[in-house]
N, C-alpha and C positions, 0 to 999 in steps of 0.2 A: 760661488752668483745665489745664494740666497743671502746670505747677506747685506748685498746687494738691495735685491726683491724686495727685503722686510724692511731696508732702510729706508727704499721710495714706500713701501709702501703707508709709515709712519710719519713721513714728511705728507708724503699727500693726503695722509686723514689729518694731522694736528693741523696744516694751513688752511684748511678748505676751511675748519673749524674757526681758527684765529684771523684772517684775513681780513674779516668784512671790516675790525675795527678801527685795526692800523693802518698806519703810510706804513706807505711804499719803504722808507729808511728807516724806522721801525721795524721792519719784517726784515729785510735783509738783514738787520742789525740783530736780532732772532735766531734767524738760518745762521749766522755767523758761527755764535755764542754756540750755537748749538752743533756743528762740521766741526769749530775747531775745538772737542771731546771727542772725535772718533782720532781716527789712523787713516782716516780715507780720502782720497783727490774727488767730492759728491759737487757733481754741476748740477744748479736747480732753473730751472725757467717755469714764469710765472703766467702766464699771461689773465691780465681783466674780461670778464663776460662780454666789455665793450669793444676786447677784440684791439685799445693801444695801450693800452696799461699794462706798461709792464714790468717787468724784477728780477736781473736773469744775476747769478751768482756760478763763472768761470765758464761761460759760455763761449767764452772765447777756442774749449776743447773742447773735443772731438773724444767721446762715449761711446764705447760696445754698448753696443742697447741688452743683445741676445735676447735674450727669452721673454726680454721685461718689460719691452709694450707689449706684448699678448693681454696684458694683464688692463692698459689705456685703450687696444678695439675693445674694451667689453665691457669696460666702460661706456665709450662712448653706442655699444651696442647697450648697454643699462640703460642709462641716456634716451635715444628709441624708443626703448622701451617703455619709459614712460612718457611717454610725449602719446603712447598709441602704435605707435608704428610700426609692432610686432609683441610677440607674448611669450610669458616663458617657458611655457606648452608648448609655446608652436615648433606642431612639427617640420623637419628640415631632411630633406634626403639628397643623398650622398652618395652618388655612384663611384663606378668605379676608377673609373676615368680622373677623379676627385682622391685619389689614392697614390700621391707621386709618389714611384719606388727609391727615390734619394730624400727623402726627409724621416724625421722621426717620428713613431704615430702611432700610439697605441691604439687608437679610433683603426687605421688600416693593418694592426695586428690581430683588433676583433672583429674584423670585420672587413674581410678583405675582399667581398665582390659587393661590399658596399652596404649602406644600412638607412633606416631610414629612425635620428635621436630629434629629439627637444631639445629646444633652444640652451634648457639650460643644464641640460648632459654636455651641447658643444662649450659651451661653457668653464662648466668645471674638465671638461677632455684639453681643454687648451689652457688654462691656468695656472694648474691644482695638476695634471699631469705633463705638460710642454709641448700638447700636443703640434706638432706644423697643418695635420690635415687640418685639424677643426677648428686654427688662428685664419687656416683660411675661408676660409667657410665664415664666417664673424668677418673677415674682411670684405667680403663679398659682398653680406648682408650691409654692411652698414653706407655702402657705393664708393668701394674700393682705396687705394691708397694718395685718390688726389683729397 
């Protein structure tokens, strides 16, 4: 899973920096060059900021997200922070009822009766420690899965 996460992060930041000046065809070719050197089946989908321009590689395949999606939820929240909707030092109350028993959660292990954490701490738990409670809290903050 760590290899998938690192490859996802690498591709995200690589293409975030390079996509502005490239056409979809040249970008697709560059992605295929990078992916062809890996012993992996890689799926990539990029949607332009206008919501219409898209580029996909292996879009017809289904890939297990596992905990990789936690990174994207954190990115969505960081975007909202950039817009001033939330703050990294903003305190969030985590109630005991938020600590679901059947999920992996270092937050739950450390604070079995609930706690108050900053948004930055919750992001760290969710992304660095794969905390499911932290991920659920972040997802609620940004408005849910819709």
